[in-house]
N, C-alpha and C positions, 0 to 999 in steps of 0.2 A: 207618663214617661215619654211620650212621643213628641218630638219637635219637628216632625216631618213637614209640617205646614210652613216652616221657616226655611226649608232647604236642608242640605246635608250639614250635620254637626260634626265638628272636628274631634271633640272629646266629650265624654259623659259629664253631666253637671255635678256629679258627686263621685268622689274617689272610692275605690273598692273598700278601703278601711273604714269609710263612713257610711257606706250603703247597706241598709238593712237587708236588701235582697241578697247581696254578695255574702254578708255575714251569715244569713240563714242557710245559704247553699253549703257553707262550711259545716253546719250542724247536720244537714241532711244531704250528703254529697252524691248519692248514687241510687240507681234503680232498686237495688236490694233493700236499702234503708227505707225508701218510699213504700215498697211492697210490704215490708214488715210493719210499718206504721199503719198501713191500710188494714192489715189483719187485726191489729190492736183496736182500730176504730170499730171493726165489726165484732169485737169482743173475744177474739181468739187470743189467748194469752199464754198458752203452754208451748214450750220449745218444740216438742215433737209435732204438735198440731200446726204450728206456723211452718215448720219445715215441710210437712206433707202438703199443705195447701199451696205453697209457692214453689216447691221443688228446689229449694236452696241447699247447697252442701252444708253439712253440720258445722264445719270449721268456719265457713263464711258467716253463717247465722250467729254462731257464738261471738265472733268478732264484732258484727254489726250490733247485736244486742248489748254488748259491753259498751260500745260507743254511744248507743241511744241512752243507756242508763247514765253514763258519764256526762253526757250533754244535758241531763235533767229532763229528757222527754218522756221517760218511763222509769218505774221503780220495780225492784224485784220483791215479790211477796212469797214467803215460804209456804208450802203446803205438803201434805202427805196424802198419797193416793193409794190407800190400802197396803202400803209397805212401810217398813221402818225407815226407809231412805227419804230424806227431805229433798224435795224438788222445789223449783221456783217458777212462778207465773210472772209474766211481765205485764204491768198495768200502766197505762198512760197517766202522766202527771197533768196538772192544769196546763203547764207549758206545752206538753205534747198534744193535749186535747184541743188547744187553740190552733193547731195546724189543720183542723177539720175543714175550714173554708178553702184552704189551699188544695187539699186532696179532692174536695167536692168540685172545685173549679176545674181541676184537671179532668175529673170524671165527666163533667158537663162538656168540656171542650172535646174530649175523646169521643163522647157519644155523638156530638154534632159533626165533627170533622173526620172521624175514622169509622164510626158505626152508622153513619148516615142518619143521625137523629134518634136511633133506637137505644134506649137505656134499659139496663137490667135492674135498675134501682129507681124507685119512685121516692121523691122527697116531698113531704107534706108537712104543713103546720099541724102539730098535735092537737091544738085547740080547735081549729076550724076545719081541718081536713083539706084545705086549699093547697094546690101544688105550689112548690117553692123552687126558685132557681137562684143560683149564685150570681151576684152582680155587684156593681159599685153603688153604694147608697150614701145619702148625706149622713153626717155625724148624728147619732142618736136614732137613726131610722132603721137600723138593722134588726132582724129577728134574732133573739137570743138562741144560741145553739140548743139549749135545753128544750126549746119548743119545736125542734125538728123531729120528724118521724122518718126513719129510713126503712123502706119496705121493698123487698124483692118484688118485681113487677108481676110475677106469676103467683103471688100469694095474696090473701086478703090483707087489708091494711092493719088489722089488729093483731097480726101474727108476730111481728118483730119490731120492737121499739129500739131506737138507737140512743 
């Protein structure tokens, strides 16, 4: 995306209406939405659990979850937790799960530039145990997301699969 080697650019090479990044930002427009999706990636799917984890007001969480579902990033699944009242869990769709590289890239960037290289999460290839980092790879060279293992750094690698 950089044209800096050619000097200042007067305008972007792609209009906002044709730019995938601009269109994606409309689907995931703010901090709360990103944090909710982060929770879902970790497997947290119940309203109260998400609210507790990220400290979001109930009304804001309700609105953002409705938007996430409307945009096709997650779906509602009914469940009953020992009561007669039906509640809903929020589960990522394929479209939502495909945001994983974006969230992992943000995590990697934050670890490097904000946390001075220290990460709370270890990313490894489930098959080999080798460390994995997010980057730009040639077409066909990427590691499939199902082969990633997400492990908190302070726990053994076999405790939590992603």
